Backbone as numpy.savetxt, mean C-alpha at the origin, in Angstrom:
# Nx Ny Nz CAx CAy CAz Cx Cy Cz
-9.95 9.49 -2.03 -8.66 10.24 -2.20 -7.90 10.62 -0.90
-8.85 10.52 0.15 -8.05 10.65 1.37 -6.86 9.71 1.71
-7.02 8.42 1.41 -6.31 7.41 1.68 -5.08 7.69 0.87
-5.03 7.97 -0.32 -4.02 8.19 -1.04 -3.08 9.33 -0.47
-3.69 10.56 -0.11 -2.92 11.70 0.47 -2.40 11.16 1.86
-3.13 10.32 2.63 -2.31 9.92 3.78 -1.25 8.91 3.51
-1.42 8.22 2.60 -0.19 7.31 2.28 1.03 8.20 1.56
0.76 9.45 1.06 1.85 10.04 0.77 2.35 10.96 1.37
1.77 11.19 2.78 1.92 12.01 3.85 3.06 10.74 4.63
2.75 9.52 4.63 3.74 8.61 5.16 5.27 8.43 4.84
5.31 8.83 3.44 6.44 8.97 2.63 7.08 10.41 2.64
6.39 11.28 2.68 6.59 12.81 2.64 7.35 13.42 3.86
6.65 13.03 5.23 6.69 13.48 6.46 8.51 13.33 6.91
9.17 12.20 6.73 10.70 12.36 7.08 11.50 13.07 5.96
11.08 13.50 4.68 11.60 14.28 3.95 11.64 15.84 4.41
10.64 16.02 5.08 10.28 17.56 5.47 10.73 17.84 6.81
10.47 16.95 7.73 10.97 17.42 8.89 11.91 16.45 9.91
12.51 16.51 10.69 13.38 15.76 11.48 12.89 15.42 12.93
11.97 16.00 13.30 11.01 15.78 14.66 10.54 14.43 14.66
10.70 13.57 15.61 10.27 12.14 15.63 8.95 12.08 16.01
8.39 13.26 16.82 7.00 13.12 16.94 6.11 13.28 15.56
6.34 14.45 15.05 5.63 14.43 13.82 5.85 13.42 12.73
7.15 12.69 12.63 7.24 11.61 11.61 6.49 10.39 12.39
6.14 10.40 13.86 5.72 9.25 14.36 4.18 9.33 14.08
3.73 10.65 14.21 2.21 11.05 13.93 1.82 10.80 12.32
2.82 11.27 11.48 2.66 11.00 10.01 2.67 9.51 9.74
3.35 8.63 10.33 3.33 6.86 9.98 2.06 6.66 10.43
1.75 7.05 11.80 0.50 6.51 12.23 -0.70 6.89 11.33
-0.79 7.98 10.86 -1.78 8.33 10.00 -1.63 7.90 8.62
-0.65 7.71 8.08 -0.16 7.08 6.71 -0.42 5.65 7.00
-0.10 5.05 7.82 -0.55 3.41 7.93 -1.99 3.25 8.26
-2.81 3.84 8.87 -4.10 3.83 8.88 -4.73 4.13 7.57
-4.10 5.06 6.80 -4.92 5.09 5.33 -4.42 4.27 4.48
-3.31 3.56 4.52 -2.95 2.43 3.66 -3.99 1.21 4.17
-4.15 0.97 5.37 -5.37 -0.10 5.83 -6.42 0.33 4.99
-6.86 1.48 5.03 -8.35 1.78 5.03 -8.24 1.53 3.25
-7.42 1.99 2.47 -7.14 1.71 1.24 -7.38 0.32 0.73
-6.61 -0.60 1.30 -6.54 -1.86 1.16 -7.87 -2.51 1.43
-8.70 -2.24 2.45 -10.13 -2.54 2.55 -11.00 -2.17 1.59
-10.96 -0.70 1.01 -11.87 -0.32 -0.05 -11.23 -1.07 -1.34
-9.86 -1.09 -1.67 -9.86 -1.71 -3.04 -10.29 -3.32 -2.98
-10.13 -4.02 -1.86 -10.23 -5.51 -2.03 -11.79 -5.34 -1.96
-12.48 -4.60 -1.38 -13.94 -4.91 -1.33 -14.38 -4.37 -2.64
-14.06 -3.37 -3.32 -14.53 -2.69 -4.90 -14.10 -4.37 -5.59
-13.11 -4.74 -5.54 -12.46 -5.81 -6.46 -13.60 -7.06 -6.29
-13.76 -7.41 -5.05 -14.84 -8.57 -5.05 -15.96 -8.29 -5.32
-16.44 -7.02 -5.38 -17.86 -6.53 -5.64 -18.06 -6.62 -7.18
-17.11 -6.23 -7.99 -17.05 -5.97 -9.37 -16.86 -7.26 -10.21
-16.22 -8.21 -9.45 -15.63 -9.41 -10.00 -16.93 -10.49 -10.16
-17.03 -11.01 -11.17 -18.18 -12.33 -11.19 -17.77 -13.30 -10.01
-18.54 -13.97 -9.51 -18.37 -15.10 -8.63 -17.39 -16.12 -9.20
-17.76 -16.34 -10.52 -16.94 -17.54 -11.05 -15.48 -17.18 -11.33
-15.06 -16.01 -11.30 -13.84 -15.55 -11.59 -12.89 -14.85 -10.59
-13.81 -14.90 -9.30 -13.15 -14.44 -8.13 -11.71 -14.95 -7.70
-11.72 -16.11 -7.64 -10.54 -16.90 -7.05 -9.26 -16.54 -8.23
-9.86 -16.76 -9.40 -8.76 -16.32 -10.16 -8.29 -14.64 -10.14
-9.14 -14.02 -10.07 -8.76 -12.44 -10.05 -7.96 -12.29 -8.79
-8.34 -12.89 -7.84 -7.55 -12.74 -6.48 -6.24 -13.17 -6.59
-6.14 -14.43 -7.05 -4.84 -15.29 -7.12 -3.80 -14.25 -8.08
-4.60 -13.61 -9.21 -3.68 -12.65 -10.08 -3.23 -11.58 -9.49
-4.09 -11.06 -8.60 -3.78 -9.68 -8.10 -2.59 -10.16 -7.13
-2.66 -11.10 -6.22 -1.52 -11.17 -5.16 -0.20 -11.83 -5.81
-0.49 -12.37 -7.07 0.82 -13.05 -7.82 1.69 -11.41 -8.17
1.04 -10.64 -8.73 1.33 -9.32 -9.18 2.07 -8.52 -7.84
1.12 -8.26 -6.80 1.36 -7.34 -5.70 2.50 -8.02 -4.92
2.39 -9.44 -4.53 3.34 -9.95 -3.70 4.32 -10.59 -4.48
4.25 -11.13 -5.56 5.39 -11.79 -6.31 6.54 -10.66 -6.96
6.04 -9.59 -6.86 7.23 -8.38 -7.17 7.78 -7.70 -6.07
7.58 -7.96 -4.93 8.25 -7.40 -3.59 9.47 -7.88 -3.98
9.82 -9.45 -3.96 11.27 -9.57 -3.78 11.95 -9.14 -4.92
11.61 -8.87 -6.11 12.27 -8.13 -7.21 12.63 -6.72 -6.84
11.61 -6.06 -6.09 12.14 -4.69 -5.56 13.14 -4.76 -4.45
13.00 -5.77 -3.65 14.03 -5.80 -2.55 15.24 -6.16 -3.01
15.45 -6.88 -4.05 16.47 -7.08 -4.58 17.18 -6.10 -5.47
16.17 -5.22 -6.16 16.99 -4.14 -6.96 17.17 -3.12 -6.13
16.58 -2.89 -4.61 17.05 -1.81 -3.81 18.33 -2.48 -3.09
18.56 -3.53 -2.73 19.81 -4.09 -2.55 20.94 -3.93 -3.10
20.70 -4.01 -4.56 21.69 -3.77 -5.70 21.85 -2.09 -5.76
21.00 -1.48 -5.69 21.02 -0.13 -5.42 21.82 0.50 -4.44
21.81 -0.02 -3.27 22.46 0.39 -1.99 23.86 -0.11 -2.18
């Protein structure tokens, strides 16, 4: 739960303040929280997935996670 709140801090800080030190600190805390979140979720996924399906589950996750990034970038570019 703390990692999710830390990630939200990363996004919320620039909306609340214009102080570069506070924003930098929020980015540091938020970035650290995102790293910890990634370690937790990957570890949990590897632990609960049967060994025979581990490669398929990881490749499916990567396809959805990384494969949609260009779509988001294109959508953001069109919106901008």
